[in-house]
N, C-alpha and C positions, 0 to 999 in steps of 0.2 A: 429847640435848642436851646440851652441854657445860656443866659446872660449875664454880666454882673451885674447888679445893681449902680443904676447913675449912683445916687446918695454915697456910696462906698468911696470915702477922699482917699489921699496915700495918706499914712501914718504924717503926723506933723515933726515927728522926731524919728532920724532914720539911727538903727542899731547897726554900727558899723564895723561890731564884733561878728556879727550874725553876717554883714555882707563879706567880712574876709574867709570867716567862716565856709560860705558857699564860692566864693572865688579861688582860693588857692588851689581846693582839689582841681578844677578846670584849668590852671595855669600849669597844673603839674603833668593832667593829662594832654593840653596841645604841646608842651616839649618832650612828652614820652612820643607824641607822633614825630616830631623833627628827629629827634633820638634814633626812631628805627628807619628814618630815609639815610640817615649818618651812617648806623650801621652798615645797611646796605651798599649804599656807596664805597664805605671801606672794602666790603668785599669782593664786591664787583671789581675792583678799583686793580685786583692783581690777576684779573683777568685779560688787561691791556687798555690801550686807550681807545680803542672802535667798540668795546663791548660800555666802556663806561661814559663815552659819548651817546651810544644808542641809548641807553638808560637814560641819560638824562636828557635826551630829545622825547623819548617816548612817555616821561612822566609828564612833560608838557601836554601831551594829548590823552593822556589819561584823566589828569584834572581837567581839561577844555570836556571831554567826554561825560566826564560823572559829574559838572558844577551842578547843571538844573536840579537834577534829582537829590544831590546835596542839600541845597536851598532848600526843597521842599521838605529833606529831614530835618534841619533848623528850623522850620516854622511850624514844625508838629510841636517841640519845646512850646512857641506861644499861644496853642491847642490847650495841652494839655496843663499848662500854668494857669489857662484861665478859666478851665472847667476846676482841676484843683483849688483854686481859690475860691470859686464859687461854692466849693462846696460838693460838686457834681463828681464822684467819683467814677459811676459808670460812665459820664460824659468823656472824664480824661481816659479811660481804658477805650474809647470809640477812635477818640484823636488818636493815642498809640496805635490801635490797630489797622486804623486807617493809612496813617505813616507808611507802617511795616507793609501795608500789602499793597497799597502805590510803589515802594521803595523795591519793592521784588520784582514788580511787571515793565517797571522802569529800567532796572536793572538788568534781566532780561533784553531787553529793546536795545540798551546800552553794550550789553555783553555779544551780542549782533553785529553791531556796527565796529565793533572795537576788532573785530574779525578781518575788516577791511581798511583799517586804519593806514595801510600803507602810502594813502595819499597825502595825509595829514604830516605823516613824515618824509616823505618828496617834498612837501612845500615849505620844512623847514630847513631842506637842502640835505639830508643825507642820502647818504648814495652807499653804493657796494656794500662791505662788511657792516658799518654802520646802520644801515638800513635793512639788512638779514636781521642782527640783532634785534633791532630797535623793532620790528613785525614780531619774533618770538616773543621779546617781553608785552608789548602790548596785549598781542593776542592773550598771554597766559594772565597776565593781571586784569581784562576786561572779563574772563569767569568768576573772577571774584568778586565783581563789583556786584550783584546780589547780594553777598556777604558782608561787604561796607554798608551797602544801604539799610540791612537788618541791624545791623551794629547802631548804626545811626540811630534808627529807631526804635531799639530797646533804650539806646541813651536817652535818649527825647523822652521815652517816659521818664525814667526816674531822674533826669536831672527836671523836667518838669514842677516835678513834684518836690524839689528842693533838698534832693538826694542826689550831689555832686558825687562821694566819693565812691560810690559803687561801679561808675565807669570810671573814676582814676584806675581803682584796682585791677581794674579789667585793659586799661592801658600798659600798667606795669606788669602787669603779665605777658601781654602782648610784647614788651621789648624783651623778655625773660626767655621766652621760647622765641624769639626772631634770632636773637644772638645764639641760638642753640643750633636753629633748623639751617639758618643759611648758610654755615660751611657745607654740613652735610649735601644740600640740595647744590650748591653751586659748583663745589668740588669733590660729591660724591664721597661714602663712607660704606666698606663692606659692599650690603647685596645693593643701598642705594648707587645710581649711576650717577656722574658729572653732567649737569646739567646745564652749567653755566648761567647765562642772564635769566633763561627760562628759569632755572632753579629758584632764583632771588625773586622772582615773580609770584612763584609755587609756595616758597617760604612764608609770604603774606599773606596769601590767599590759606592758608593752612591755621596762619597765628589768626583773623578774622575768626575763621570757624570755630575755634577752641574758645576766644574771649565770650564770643557770642552766647556760647553753651554758659559760661559763668554768669552772664547774668540773666538771664531765665527770661521766656515772654510775659507780655502781661496778660493776666489771664490765664494761665496755661491749665492752671488748676481749675478751669468753670468747666460746667459743663454745659451750659447755654452757648446756641453756635453763635459767632463773630458778628454782633451789629453794626455791618456796614453796608448800608443801601444808597442808591445810588443817586437817591434825595440829599446827601449827607457829602456831596462832592464839589459843594460850592464852599466848603474848608478848604479845598486845594488849592481855589481860584484865587478865593477872596484872602486865607491868612497865608496857606503854604507857598503862593506863587509869587509876591514880590521879592523877600530872597533868593527864592531858585532863578527871578530873571537878575536882580544884583549883582551875583556869583557870577553867572555863566557872562552876562556881560563883562565883567571883570576878568575871564580866563580867555575869551573871547581877543577881548584887549592884548593880554599876556601874548596868547599865540600870533596875531597879526603882528607884532611888535619883532616876535622870532621868524617870521614868515618874509619879513621885509628886509631883514638884515642881510649886506652885501656876502 
């Protein structure tokens, strides 16, 4: 494993323009994710109060179930940036590939758990029509978690090497697609049937699939097999893990607050 040399110190002067150049695309990306959720809420709100409440509660369960894997993907940026800073391009690729593979495996497990998410919604007080709508939305959204983690793994590859604009362009494309697909899947159009809250979840899954294609996978033109061996899983526990635990703890606290409300 290649590590940074201890004598390599931080620069005495920080280039503020360079920092801003890296930061503003990240800010736009985060605002884009928020805007995507707002658009979903605006369209689902037209279905009635029960579907809107169901999507709100199901979104809490979605974040709870995917927080730990997303934390691993965030840790992948650390691995990629360290290897890139050490001029170890192959090590950076291995870090990104490992993140993608671990993300897909965990995403599959989370998708299975999502199909059994009714108890989580019940703990938050969902019942009747709200519980039924929430379960449908949650099940559909969980099917897209592998795609979410794949997107974050690819994003870690770009952002870890200092390219924050490619993920930003992908999220802006996602918003444009979401605005177009939401009404089609929710209310129906032509041969596409109206799917209600499940349509909102399906739109999100489709959008993530398309934006991932735009990013491209690291090493997709390589002829050599992925170099991910069991001995490299120490990166998952030692570097990927802390942020995953932090994220999951935050989501558990939020879920507990919702469950304890009268």
